[in-house]
Backbone as a chain_set.jsonl record, in Angstrom:
{"seq": "MSFLARTLKPATALARVSRLSARFYASEAAAAPAAGKLVVNFALPHAAVLKGTEVNQVDMSAVSGDLGILADHVPTIEQLKPGVIDIIADSGSTKYFVSGGFAIMNPNSVLNINAIEAFKLEDIDPQAVAANLAESQRLASSAKDEATKEAAAIEIELYEAIQTALSAKSK", "coords": {"N": [[96.462, 15.413, 63.136], [98.126, 17.138, 65.653], [97.912, 20.648, 66.483], [100.271, 21.659, 67.511], [102.195, 19.853, 66.649], [102.295, 20.5, 63.967], [104.174, 22.484, 63.777], [106.704, 21.475, 63.767], [109.984, 20.891, 62.457], [110.545, 19.34, 59.285], [112.276, 16.974, 59.298], [112.277, 16.273, 61.987], [109.62, 15.641, 62.455], [109.353, 13.25, 60.997], [111.131, 11.597, 62.397], [109.833, 11.51, 64.815], [107.531, 10.017, 64.271], [108.575, 7.456, 63.928], [109.329, 6.859, 66.509], [106.967, 6.397, 67.782], [106.217, 3.768, 67.771], [107.454, 2.478, 69.859], [106.837, 1.293, 73.158], [106.241, 2.119, 76.496], [106.203, 1.116, 79.91], [105.061, 1.456, 83.301], [107.38, 1.034, 85.954], [109.234, -0.376, 88.721], [110.181, 1.829, 91.41], [113.024, 3.974, 91.063], [116.416, 3.703, 92.314], [117.674, 5.514, 95.181], [118.559, 8.92, 94.579], [121.804, 10.427, 93.859], [123.507, 12.473, 96.268], [122.272, 15.763, 96.382], [121.225, 15.62, 93.854], [118.555, 15.479, 91.472], [116.042, 13.295, 90.491], [114.576, 12.693, 87.427], [111.618, 11.853, 85.78], [110.149, 11.935, 82.765], [107.361, 11.944, 80.954], [105.358, 11.249, 78.087], [102.152, 10.682, 76.498], [102.739, 8.694, 74.596], [105.407, 8.012, 74.81], [108.462, 7.762, 76.743], [110.313, 10.437, 77.693], [112.418, 11.056, 79.438], [113.799, 8.843, 81.826], [114.289, 8.096, 85.025], [116.483, 9.831, 85.17], [119.262, 11.547, 86.407], [119.56, 14.868, 87.385], [120.536, 18.35, 87.827], [118.79, 20.52, 88.158], [115.437, 21.611, 87.409], [113.625, 23.815, 85.492], [110.469, 25.321, 85.085], [107.254, 26.339, 83.714], [104.393, 26.915, 85.478], [100.872, 26.931, 86.252], [100.598, 28.277, 88.623], [102.835, 29.857, 88.628], [106.321, 30.522, 87.71], [108.708, 27.937, 88.222], [111.59, 26.692, 89.889], [113.059, 23.737, 90.312], [114.831, 21.879, 92.601], [116.911, 19.273, 94.076], [115.488, 17.706, 96.953], [113.314, 19.41, 97.101], [110.271, 20.854, 98.293], [107.473, 18.665, 98.5], [105.107, 18.736, 95.878], [102.327, 19.364, 93.639], [101.902, 20.432, 90.438], [100.142, 22.163, 87.909], [101.03, 22.315, 84.589], [101.583, 25.012, 82.354], [101.368, 26.097, 78.905], [104.64, 26.248, 77.811], [108.212, 26.475, 78.449], [110.225, 23.777, 79.515], [113.093, 23.502, 81.215], [115.758, 21.461, 81.483], [118.376, 20.94, 83.483], [121.503, 19.635, 83.601], [124.688, 18.128, 84.551], [125.937, 17.831, 82.118], [124.897, 19.819, 80.553], [122.214, 21.931, 79.313], [118.874, 21.135, 78.428], [116.126, 22.054, 76.536], [112.635, 21.878, 76.438], [109.533, 22.38, 74.796], [106.372, 22.404, 76.166], [102.909, 21.669, 75.866], [101.186, 21.543, 77.926], [100.249, 19.906, 81.033], [101.242, 17.985, 83.924], [103.303, 18.327, 86.844], [104.864, 16.474, 89.3], [106.287, 16.614, 92.332], [108.04, 14.547, 94.398], [108.674, 13.441, 97.81], [111.168, 12.157, 97.887], [113.094, 13.329, 96.269], [112.381, 12.902, 93.598], [111.131, 13.826, 90.533], [108.271, 13.794, 88.67], [107.174, 14.323, 85.473], [104.433, 14.794, 83.519], [103.36, 15.233, 80.406], [101.263, 16.5, 77.787], [102.054, 17.011, 75.143], [105.378, 17.34, 73.983], [108.239, 18.94, 72.773], [111.579, 19.278, 71.657], [113.023, 22.462, 71.905], [114.719, 23.306, 69.899], [113.821, 21.901, 67.71], [111.601, 23.113, 66.702], [110.077, 24.961, 64.185], [110.388, 28.307, 63.523], [109.175, 29.805, 61.445], [106.978, 28.258, 60.706], [105.529, 28.411, 63.069], [104.875, 31.156, 63.115], [103.284, 31.309, 60.779], [101.166, 29.552, 61.425], [100.165, 30.858, 63.672], [99.22, 33.251, 62.528], [97.193, 32.183, 60.917], [95.498, 31.098, 62.894], [94.736, 33.444, 64.199], [93.339, 34.662, 62.133], [91.228, 32.836, 61.863], [90.018, 33.176, 64.366], [89.102, 35.804, 64.209], [87.268, 35.664, 62.146], [85.424, 33.804, 62.906], [82.197, 32.38, 63.297], [80.819, 31.168, 65.297], [80.821, 30.466, 68.86], [82.302, 28.22, 69.724], [84.231, 27.799, 67.721], [85.628, 30.198, 67.925], [86.674, 29.949, 70.535], [88.316, 27.674, 70.271], [90.174, 28.659, 68.435], [91.261, 30.697, 70.016], [92.611, 29.213, 71.956], [94.593, 28.003, 70.384], [95.93, 30.335, 69.555], [96.954, 31.253, 72.016], [98.758, 29.178, 72.58], [100.557, 29.267, 70.34], [101.587, 31.85, 70.685], [102.921, 31.482, 73.097], [104.878, 29.683, 72.248], [106.284, 31.317, 70.435], [107.282, 33.229, 72.239], [108.968, 31.594, 73.765], [110.804, 30.801, 71.793], [111.916, 33.284, 71.093], [113.132, 34.004, 73.48], [115.061, 32.04, 73.579], [116.782, 32.775, 71.52], [118.071, 34.963, 72.51]], "CA": [[97.743, 15.913, 63.611], [97.921, 18.237, 66.588], [98.385, 21.918, 65.94], [101.656, 21.852, 67.922], [103.038, 19.021, 65.785], [102.433, 21.141, 62.661], [105.267, 23.447, 63.811], [107.992, 20.785, 63.769], [110.76, 20.836, 61.234], [110.196, 18.078, 58.62], [113.069, 15.819, 59.736], [111.849, 15.933, 63.338], [108.311, 15.007, 62.357], [109.561, 11.873, 60.567], [111.757, 10.859, 63.492], [108.823, 11.351, 65.863], [106.634, 8.946, 63.868], [109.234, 6.181, 64.162], [109.385, 6.599, 67.951], [105.638, 6.073, 68.288], [106.037, 2.327, 67.868], [107.978, 1.995, 71.143], [105.84, 1.386, 74.215], [106.884, 2.093, 77.797], [105.292, 0.818, 80.993], [105.543, 1.833, 84.629], [108.202, 0.011, 86.583], [109.532, -0.079, 90.114], [110.855, 3.104, 91.655], [114.478, 3.95, 90.92], [117.188, 3.82, 93.553], [117.797, 6.882, 95.687], [119.506, 9.713, 93.784], [123.024, 10.892, 94.513], [123.285, 13.677, 97.075], [122.176, 16.99, 95.617], [120.691, 15.359, 92.509], [117.124, 15.327, 91.286], [115.738, 12.258, 89.509], [113.461, 13.155, 86.595], [110.885, 10.985, 84.873], [109.417, 12.855, 81.891], [106.594, 11.037, 80.107], [104.291, 11.675, 77.18], [101.242, 9.541, 76.347], [103.255, 7.691, 73.667], [106.843, 7.748, 74.976], [109.166, 8.307, 77.9], [111.388, 11.326, 77.259], [113.476, 10.761, 80.407], [113.376, 7.832, 82.793], [115.289, 7.919, 86.073], [117.657, 10.631, 84.82], [119.717, 12.459, 87.46], [119.845, 16.221, 86.914], [120.775, 19.315, 88.897], [117.662, 21.429, 88.342], [114.438, 21.69, 86.346], [112.857, 25.061, 85.506], [109.236, 25.13, 84.315], [106.167, 27.297, 83.894], [103.172, 26.298, 85.98], [99.754, 27.859, 86.375], [100.838, 29.085, 89.827], [104.005, 30.697, 88.402], [107.522, 29.824, 87.267], [109.321, 27.136, 89.282], [112.911, 26.098, 89.766], [113.018, 22.565, 91.175], [116.118, 21.28, 92.965], [116.79, 18.113, 94.949], [114.887, 17.964, 98.268], [112.265, 20.431, 97.003], [109.053, 20.495, 99.001], [106.553, 17.936, 97.626], [104.081, 19.583, 95.285], [101.727, 18.973, 92.363], [101.706, 21.662, 89.68], [99.618, 22.085, 86.554], [101.914, 23.026, 83.67], [100.96, 25.795, 81.294], [102.234, 26.063, 77.729], [105.902, 26.933, 78.049], [109.473, 25.742, 78.359], [110.805, 23.029, 80.628], [114.547, 23.524, 81.052], [116.351, 20.407, 82.295], [119.779, 21.326, 83.628], [122.342, 18.554, 84.115], [126.125, 18.423, 84.474], [126.334, 17.842, 80.711], [124.319, 20.975, 79.873], [120.79, 22.206, 79.456], [117.999, 20.733, 77.333], [114.857, 22.763, 76.67], [111.484, 21.308, 75.759], [108.297, 23.146, 74.87], [105.234, 21.548, 76.478], [101.624, 22.339, 75.679], [100.45, 21.43, 79.184], [100.461, 18.658, 81.743], [101.407, 18.084, 85.368], [104.598, 17.982, 87.436], [104.66, 15.987, 90.657], [107.538, 16.502, 93.088], [107.91, 13.595, 95.501], [109.593, 13.753, 98.906], [112.453, 11.483, 97.736], [113.828, 14.013, 95.19], [111.982, 12.392, 92.292], [110.179, 14.698, 89.85], [107.567, 13.159, 87.561], [106.544, 15.291, 84.583], [103.536, 14.166, 82.558], [102.948, 16.272, 79.469], [100.43, 16.081, 76.668], [102.983, 17.048, 74.017], [106.641, 18.011, 74.288], [109.187, 18.929, 71.666], [112.776, 20.073, 71.904], [112.868, 23.814, 71.378], [115.506, 23.424, 68.661], [113.124, 21.215, 66.624], [110.419, 23.881, 66.303], [110.333, 25.872, 63.072], [109.779, 29.609, 63.808], [108.322, 30.245, 60.344], [105.718, 27.511, 60.81], [104.809, 28.98, 64.205], [104.322, 32.442, 62.678], [102.213, 31.052, 59.811], [100.032, 28.969, 62.13], [99.607, 31.904, 64.526], [98.437, 34.136, 61.664], [95.984, 31.445, 60.527], [94.627, 31.017, 64.071], [94.177, 34.781, 64.41], [92.345, 34.849, 61.08], [90.067, 32.024, 62.232], [89.366, 33.789, 65.528], [88.407, 37.04, 63.82], [86.186, 35.383, 61.201], [84.565, 32.736, 63.434], [80.793, 32.745, 63.43], [80.256, 30.577, 66.509], [81.694, 30.552, 70.039], [83.21, 27.067, 69.8], [85.346, 28.063, 66.811], [86.403, 31.297, 68.521], [87.404, 29.423, 71.693], [89.38, 26.794, 69.767], [91.206, 29.53, 67.857], [91.916, 31.394, 71.132], [93.554, 28.256, 72.564], [95.725, 27.903, 69.461], [96.666, 31.6, 69.619], [97.711, 31.247, 73.276], [99.854, 28.225, 72.44], [101.551, 29.776, 69.393], [102.258, 33.002, 71.298], [103.858, 30.932, 74.077], [106.017, 29.131, 71.496], [107.069, 32.454, 69.937], [107.993, 33.785, 73.392], [110.05, 30.66, 74.094], [111.827, 30.865, 70.743], [112.605, 34.575, 71.156], [114.001, 33.944, 74.661], [116.178, 31.141, 73.233], [117.714, 33.441, 70.625], [118.759, 36.069, 73.217]], "C": [[97.468, 17.098, 64.522], [98.471, 19.536, 66.013], [99.791, 22.229, 66.398], [102.597, 21.051, 67.021], [103.224, 19.633, 64.398], [103.597, 22.126, 62.624], [106.64, 22.797, 63.781], [108.665, 20.887, 62.423], [110.534, 19.464, 60.602], [110.983, 16.87, 59.11], [112.641, 15.352, 61.12], [110.515, 15.212, 63.31], [108.455, 13.546, 61.94], [110.179, 11.035, 61.68], [110.749, 10.573, 64.586], [107.89, 10.197, 65.542], [107.274, 7.595, 64.161], [109.326, 5.84, 65.642], [108.04, 6.172, 68.507], [105.437, 4.577, 68.468], [106.557, 1.761, 69.179], [106.937, 2.214, 72.227], [106.56, 1.259, 75.545], [105.835, 1.872, 78.878], [105.911, 1.258, 82.318], [106.367, 0.683, 85.195], [108.469, 0.424, 88.026], [110.29, 1.227, 90.238], [112.367, 2.928, 91.557], [115.147, 4.044, 92.282], [117.306, 5.283, 93.949], [118.836, 7.653, 94.871], [120.749, 10.07, 94.584], [122.708, 12.182, 95.27], [123.276, 14.916, 96.195], [121.632, 16.82, 94.211], [119.183, 15.142, 92.567], [116.915, 14.257, 90.23], [114.484, 12.679, 88.763], [112.93, 12.016, 85.74], [109.977, 11.906, 84.07], [108.697, 11.994, 80.864], [105.546, 11.767, 79.288], [103.341, 10.489, 77.034], [101.812, 8.399, 75.503], [104.725, 7.338, 73.888], [107.35, 8.298, 76.299], [110.331, 9.144, 77.383], [112.612, 11.094, 78.141], [112.945, 9.745, 81.406], [114.499, 7.62, 83.799], [116.57, 8.686, 85.831], [118.01, 11.586, 85.951], [120.128, 13.79, 86.849], [120.088, 17.128, 88.113], [119.534, 20.142, 89.21], [116.721, 21.31, 87.158], [113.673, 22.991, 86.54], [111.644, 24.859, 84.615], [108.23, 26.223, 84.611], [104.916, 26.541, 84.314], [102.083, 27.364, 86.058], [99.976, 28.789, 87.568], [102.043, 30.016, 89.686], [105.187, 29.866, 87.93], [108.183, 29.137, 88.458], [110.732, 26.734, 88.9], [112.967, 24.97, 90.78], [114.431, 22.02, 91.357], [115.857, 20.025, 93.789], [116.245, 18.571, 96.301], [113.881, 19.104, 98.253], [111.033, 19.936, 97.764], [108.116, 19.74, 98.052], [105.422, 18.848, 97.142], [103.531, 18.939, 94.023], [101.393, 20.27, 91.651], [101.121, 21.358, 88.31], [100.515, 22.929, 85.662], [101.094, 23.822, 82.676], [101.864, 25.719, 80.069], [103.502, 26.889, 77.971], [107.076, 25.984, 78.0], [109.767, 25.005, 79.663], [112.293, 22.944, 80.327], [115.141, 22.511, 82.02], [117.857, 20.63, 82.303], [120.541, 20.187, 84.312], [123.804, 18.98, 84.047], [126.581, 18.576, 83.024], [125.767, 19.031, 79.933], [122.828, 21.069, 80.091], [120.039, 21.739, 78.212], [116.647, 21.378, 77.572], [113.796, 22.101, 75.808], [110.333, 22.302, 75.852], [107.18, 22.152, 75.124], [103.95, 22.353, 76.318], [100.779, 22.302, 76.94], [100.755, 20.103, 79.833], [100.56, 18.895, 83.233], [102.829, 17.707, 85.761], [104.333, 17.612, 88.892], [106.021, 15.806, 91.305], [107.288, 15.624, 94.296], [108.922, 13.906, 96.594], [110.978, 13.124, 98.779], [113.294, 12.051, 96.59], [113.589, 13.406, 93.819], [110.902, 13.311, 91.743], [109.594, 13.939, 88.669], [106.859, 14.241, 86.769], [105.727, 14.501, 83.57], [102.997, 15.276, 81.666], [102.123, 15.674, 78.342], [101.286, 15.96, 75.416], [104.237, 17.76, 74.483], [107.579, 17.846, 73.104], [110.406, 19.729, 72.074], [112.61, 21.415, 71.214], [113.584, 23.968, 70.039], [114.818, 22.763, 67.461], [111.913, 21.985, 66.105], [110.816, 24.919, 65.251], [109.633, 27.211, 63.317], [108.851, 30.115, 62.698], [106.97, 29.533, 60.366], [104.878, 28.043, 61.962], [104.137, 30.28, 63.794], [103.154, 32.242, 61.715], [100.973, 30.492, 60.502], [99.376, 29.969, 63.074], [98.732, 32.842, 63.703], [97.13, 33.462, 61.233], [95.001, 31.348, 61.69], [93.975, 32.363, 64.361], [93.111, 35.088, 63.363], [91.068, 34.082, 61.406], [89.29, 32.651, 63.394], [88.555, 35.018, 65.119], [87.237, 36.772, 62.881], [85.207, 34.318, 61.694], [83.147, 33.234, 63.652], [80.164, 32.154, 64.684], [81.295, 30.583, 67.637], [82.704, 29.405, 70.11], [84.444, 27.281, 68.92], [86.234, 29.172, 67.363], [87.25, 30.795, 69.681], [88.558, 28.511, 71.266], [90.518, 27.626, 69.182], [91.956, 30.283, 68.957], [92.93, 30.498, 71.828], [94.793, 28.12, 71.683], [96.578, 29.169, 69.508], [97.528, 31.65, 70.88], [98.938, 30.338, 73.17], [100.935, 28.761, 71.511], [102.279, 31.001, 69.927], [103.265, 32.534, 72.344], [105.088, 30.346, 73.379], [106.901, 30.268, 70.983], [107.876, 33.098, 71.069], [109.184, 32.906, 73.754], [111.16, 30.73, 73.064], [112.592, 32.183, 70.774], [113.524, 34.639, 72.383], [115.223, 33.089, 74.394], [117.232, 31.875, 72.401], [118.47, 34.588, 71.305], [119.983, 35.585, 73.937]], "O": [[96.66, 17.966, 64.19], [99.371, 19.531, 65.172], [100.473, 23.009, 65.733], [103.678, 21.526, 66.674], [104.202, 19.323, 63.718], [103.979, 22.569, 61.541], [107.65, 23.502, 63.772], [108.01, 20.961, 61.383], [110.345, 18.494, 61.336], [110.386, 15.814, 59.321], [112.644, 14.152, 61.394], [110.307, 14.266, 64.069], [107.752, 12.686, 62.471], [109.787, 9.885, 61.88], [110.797, 9.518, 65.218], [107.491, 9.464, 66.446], [106.585, 6.674, 64.6], [109.393, 4.665, 66.003], [107.981, 5.63, 69.61], [104.573, 4.159, 69.239], [106.148, 0.671, 69.581], [106.229, 3.221, 72.212], [107.406, 0.379, 75.707], [104.715, 2.374, 78.779], [107.127, 1.41, 82.432], [106.082, -0.488, 84.943], [107.981, 1.455, 88.487], [110.952, 1.674, 89.302], [112.916, 1.886, 91.915], [114.52, 4.416, 93.274], [117.064, 6.177, 93.139], [119.877, 7.102, 94.513], [120.753, 10.024, 95.814], [121.755, 12.888, 94.942], [124.162, 15.1, 95.361], [121.584, 17.786, 93.45], [118.629, 14.688, 93.568], [117.547, 14.304, 89.175], [113.458, 12.984, 89.372], [113.685, 11.313, 85.068], [109.125, 12.586, 84.641], [109.333, 11.385, 80.004], [104.941, 12.748, 79.722], [103.703, 9.378, 77.42], [101.408, 7.249, 75.678], [105.244, 6.447, 73.215], [106.74, 9.187, 76.894], [111.227, 8.627, 76.716], [113.724, 10.953, 77.632], [111.774, 9.788, 81.784], [115.534, 7.037, 83.473], [117.642, 8.241, 86.243], [117.159, 12.35, 86.407], [120.936, 13.841, 85.921], [119.878, 16.736, 89.261], [119.25, 20.434, 90.372], [117.131, 20.958, 86.052], [113.136, 23.247, 87.618], [111.755, 24.298, 83.525], [108.33, 26.936, 85.61], [104.442, 25.651, 83.609], [102.36, 28.558, 85.941], [99.586, 29.956, 87.528], [102.253, 30.878, 90.539], [105.074, 28.651, 87.767], [108.217, 29.682, 89.561], [111.027, 26.469, 87.735], [112.926, 25.219, 91.985], [115.131, 21.738, 90.385], [114.717, 19.744, 94.156], [116.511, 19.69, 96.738], [113.622, 19.707, 99.295], [110.797, 18.731, 97.859], [107.977, 20.143, 96.897], [104.861, 19.627, 97.913], [104.174, 18.085, 93.413], [100.682, 21.115, 92.194], [101.543, 20.419, 87.635], [100.74, 24.108, 85.932], [100.045, 23.373, 82.213], [103.02, 25.312, 80.188], [103.434, 28.075, 78.294], [106.954, 24.838, 77.566], [109.582, 25.538, 80.757], [112.702, 22.383, 79.311], [115.042, 22.677, 83.236], [118.523, 20.525, 81.274], [120.254, 19.829, 85.454], [124.122, 20.059, 83.548], [127.493, 19.349, 82.731], [126.122, 19.228, 78.771], [122.256, 20.382, 80.938], [120.505, 21.922, 77.088], [116.081, 21.274, 78.661], [114.01, 21.804, 74.633], [110.175, 22.985, 76.864], [107.042, 21.17, 74.396], [103.908, 23.551, 76.594], [99.749, 22.972, 77.008], [101.443, 19.264, 79.251], [100.032, 19.879, 83.752], [103.475, 16.887, 85.109], [103.663, 18.345, 89.62], [106.813, 14.96, 90.89], [106.424, 15.921, 95.121], [109.926, 14.567, 96.333], [111.889, 13.523, 99.503], [114.112, 11.34, 96.007], [114.484, 13.394, 92.974], [109.886, 13.55, 92.395], [110.321, 13.496, 87.78], [106.046, 14.989, 87.312], [106.256, 13.65, 82.855], [102.263, 16.152, 82.125], [102.267, 14.502, 77.993], [101.253, 14.946, 74.719], [104.164, 18.685, 75.292], [107.696, 16.769, 72.518], [110.286, 20.744, 72.759], [112.122, 21.495, 70.087], [113.109, 24.677, 69.152], [115.187, 23.031, 66.318], [111.266, 21.543, 65.156], [111.785, 25.658, 65.429], [108.403, 27.259, 63.32], [107.854, 30.779, 62.979], [105.939, 30.14, 60.076], [103.654, 28.121, 61.855], [102.96, 30.489, 64.088], [102.14, 32.932, 61.824], [99.854, 30.909, 60.202], [98.159, 29.936, 63.258], [97.63, 33.193, 64.123], [96.082, 34.107, 61.192], [93.796, 31.499, 61.492], [92.8, 32.422, 64.725], [92.093, 35.706, 63.675], [89.963, 34.603, 61.249], [88.059, 32.653, 63.4], [87.454, 35.241, 65.624], [86.304, 37.572, 62.823], [84.266, 33.966, 60.983], [82.923, 34.349, 64.122], [79.089, 32.588, 65.098], [82.496, 30.691, 67.388], [83.846, 29.614, 70.519], [85.566, 26.979, 69.328], [87.459, 29.089, 67.275], [88.417, 31.169, 69.804], [89.648, 28.575, 71.836], [91.691, 27.327, 69.41], [93.165, 30.487, 68.844], [93.99, 30.964, 72.245], [95.917, 28.123, 72.185], [97.806, 29.091, 69.502], [98.693, 32.041, 70.824], [100.025, 30.697, 73.623], [102.116, 28.715, 71.856], [103.466, 31.177, 69.655], [104.342, 33.117, 72.471], [106.21, 30.496, 73.864], [108.126, 30.195, 71.082], [109.032, 33.47, 70.869], [110.277, 33.407, 74.017], [112.338, 30.721, 73.422], [113.794, 32.202, 70.51], [114.583, 35.264, 72.326], [116.303, 33.367, 74.914], [118.429, 31.631, 72.554], [119.414, 35.127, 70.728], [120.675, 36.376, 74.577]]}, "num_chains": 1, "name": "protein.A"}
């Protein structure tokens, strides 16, 4: 089990297991989006979170900095860092925490997001994050070899990013 999945609330973890049986494949490109709309395809290795969904804007954290993507954005490829992807549509905003991945903006107002792991922010248990962060910090301080220290440092970075996202959500 991934260290990010250990932070999910129990009901979410069970629902996630049942979704793993569905399999999605690439298909033909969607029709052109409505004027001023951005088409988002958001995929994980085991599932499609969004497929051909028209939205107004997507905000995300990339290695190069924070981005706000609108329709007709300049084509770009961005490496995602651990952080929040905020998908803003007419019906409201949905926030996902991603551990990393890539976002590819195409010239036809289609944004493809490929993430390693993604979970709705509301499904993450803050107490589990705090407990796992403390355990990772303990491992980092007591590690006897570099590989263990580096693995713990990666976990610490991820859990701190989740805590930042959760604290921003509560404001």
